[in-house]
C-alpha positions in Angstrom: -6.2 -11.2 -6.7 -9.8 -10.0 -7.2 -10.3 -7.3 -9.8 -13.4 -6.0 -7.9 -13.0 -6.0 -4.1 -15.9 -6.7 -1.8 -17.8 -3.6 -0.6 -16.2 -1.9 2.4 -17.7 -2.8 5.8 -19.7 -0.1 7.6 -17.6 1.7 10.2 -20.5 2.3 12.6 -18.5 1.5 15.8 -15.7 3.8 14.7 -18.0 6.7 14.0 -19.8 6.2 17.4 -16.5 6.1 19.3 -15.1 9.1 17.5 -18.4 11.1 18.1 -18.2 10.2 21.8 -14.8 11.7 22.1 -13.0 8.4 22.7 -9.4 7.9 21.7 -9.6 6.2 18.3 -6.5 5.4 16.3 -5.8 3.5 13.1 -3.1 1.0 12.1 -2.2 -0.6 8.8 -2.2 -4.3 8.3 -0.1 -5.8 5.4 -0.5 -9.3 4.0 2.5 -10.7 1.9 1.2 -13.7 -0.1 4.6 -15.3 -0.5 4.9 -18.6 -2.4 5.6 -20.6 0.7 2.8 -19.0 2.7 1.3 -15.7 3.8 3.1 -13.3 6.1 0.9 -10.9 8.0 2.3 -7.8 9.8 0.8 -4.7 11.4 2.1 -1.4 12.5 1.7 -1.9 16.3 3.8 -3.6 18.9 3.7 -7.4 19.5 1.5 -10.1 18.1 -2.2 -9.5 17.7 -5.3 -11.4 16.4 -7.6 -9.6 14.0 -10.0 -10.7 11.3 -9.4 -14.4 12.1 -5.7 -14.2 11.6 -2.6 -13.7 13.7 -0.5 -10.6 12.9 3.2 -9.9 13.7 3.9 -6.4 15.1 6.6 -4.4 13.4 6.4 -1.8 16.3 6.7 1.9 16.2 10.5 1.8 16.2 12.6 4.8 15.4 16.3 5.4 14.9 18.6 7.7 17.0 17.2 10.7 15.1 13.6 9.9 15.6 13.0 8.6 12.0 10.7 5.6 11.6 12.5 2.3 10.8 9.6 1.1 8.5 7.5 3.1 6.0 4.9 2.7 3.3 5.0 5.2 0.6 2.7 5.7 -2.4 -0.5 4.6 -0.7 -2.8 6.5 -3.1 -5.6 6.0 -5.6 -4.8 5.6 -9.2 -6.2 8.5 -11.2 -5.9 10.2 -14.6 -4.2 7.2 -16.2 -1.4 7.0 -13.6 -0.4 3.8 -11.8 1.3 4.9 -8.5 3.9 2.5 -7.1 3.7 1.4 -3.5 7.0 1.1 -1.8 7.6 -0.7 1.6 10.9 0.0 3.3 12.4 -1.6 6.4 15.5 0.1 7.8 18.0 -0.9 10.4 18.1 -4.6 9.5 21.3 -6.6 10.1 23.4 -8.3 7.4 21.8 -11.7 8.2 18.4 -10.5 7.2 19.7 -8.9 4.0 21.7 -12.0 3.0 18.6 -14.2 3.6 16.4 -11.8 1.5 19.0 -11.7 -1.3 19.2 -15.5 -1.5 15.5 -16.0 -1.6 14.0 -17.7 -4.7 12.7 -14.8 -6.9 9.4 -16.7 -7.3 8.9 -16.5 -3.6 8.3 -12.7 -3.9 8.1 -11.4 -7.5 4.6 -11.4 -9.0 2.9 -12.4 -5.7 0.1 -10.4 -4.2 0.3 -7.9 -1.4 -2.8 -6.5 0.4 -3.0 -3.4 2.6 -5.8 -3.1 5.1 -6.6 -0.6 7.9 -8.0 -1.3 11.3 -9.4 1.0 14.0 -9.1 0.7 17.8 -10.5 2.3 20.8 -7.5 3.1 23.0 -9.4 5.2 25.6 -8.3 2.9 28.4 -4.4 3.0 28.8 -2.8 -0.3 27.8 -6.0 -1.7 26.3 -6.9 -1.9 22.6 -10.5 -2.5 21.7 -11.1 -3.4 18.0 -13.7 -1.3 16.2 -15.5 -2.9 13.2 -13.8 -5.1 10.6 -10.6 -4.5 8.7 -11.0 -2.2 5.7 -9.1 -3.2 2.5 -7.3 -0.2 1.0 -6.0 -2.0 -2.1 -4.1 -4.9 -3.6 -0.7 -4.8 -5.4 1.8 -7.1 -7.0 5.2 -7.4 -5.4 8.3 -6.7 -7.6 12.0 -7.4 -7.1 13.3 -6.0 -3.7 16.3 -3.7 -3.6 18.9 -3.4 -0.9 21.1 -0.4 0.3 23.8 -0.1 2.9 25.0 3.0 4.6 28.2 2.6 6.7 29.0 -0.6 8.5 25.7 -1.2 10.2 22.8 0.6 8.5 21.0 -1.5 5.9 17.6 -1.1 4.2 15.3 -3.4 2.2 12.8 -1.8 -0.1 10.0 -3.7 -1.8 8.3 -2.0 -4.7 4.7 -3.0 -5.6 2.6 -2.3 -8.7 -1.1 -2.1 -9.2 -3.1 -3.9 -11.9 -3.0 -0.6 -13.9 0.7 -0.7 -14.4 0.3 -2.2 -18.0 3.9 -3.4 -18.1 3.2 -5.0 -21.5 2.5 -1.6 -23.1 5.2 0.0 -25.2 6.6 3.4 -24.0 4.1 6.2 -24.6 1.5 3.5 -25.5 -1.2 4.9 -23.2 -3.9 7.3 -24.4 -3.2 9.7 -21.6 -2.3 13.4 -21.4 1.1 12.6 -20.0 2.0 10.3 -22.9 0.4 12.6 -25.5 2.6 15.5 -24.2 5.7 13.3 -24.6 4.6 12.4 -28.2 3.4 15.9 -29.3 4.3 18.6 -26.7 1.6 21.2 -26.5 -1.2 19.0 -27.9 -4.3 19.2 -25.7 -6.3 16.3 -27.2 -6.0 14.0 -24.2 -6.2 16.7 -21.5 -10.0 16.6 -21.1 -11.2 12.9 -21.1 -10.7 12.5 -17.3 -13.1 15.5 -16.8 -15.8 13.8 -18.9 -16.2 10.9 -16.5 -19.9 10.6 -15.3 -20.9 13.6 -17.4 -23.5 13.9 -20.1 -22.3 15.6 -23.2 -24.8 17.0 -25.7 -23.6 16.6 -29.3 -23.8 18.0 -31.8 -24.6 21.5 -30.8 -26.8 23.7 -33.0 
């Protein structure tokens, strides 16, 4: 996993299509770097080729109540010393899939890389998808141990939590110099409240 990703590609075609009033939509592309090989999936229906790779479509499937059967939560930028966790959930899977996932070698998943990208399409013509520009990488995470839940005799879910490089799992509890940890150590102390506001600012010191 690269600590410093390559610069994002220019989205000139996306901007031009949007400005022209064309139907532009976005889809997420997720790469699971499993030990035995990479698995690439995207949000749309059916297989598709993009960026030199073939992607499996998860489809926009919903349950009987209209709820999506797959979701990605926590797709946000780390800020102010926090390390948001990314969570991928697949609902409605059968017991065979759950059994296979549970019996998988932990090294196949845990500690492996996961990358999320976004791609844009021009869908102005019904039934046709025209790719616009290259895929844009949103971030990279490290996969953790998946969890499984069952509701009733048929509804089962698989949730895969993922952490960023900022998780600092080796740190002791309250071992970060952040306002959140400082409040837990010394409630009411404001010593760590202001450092995030000093980023890219020039501070004149001392003052006379």
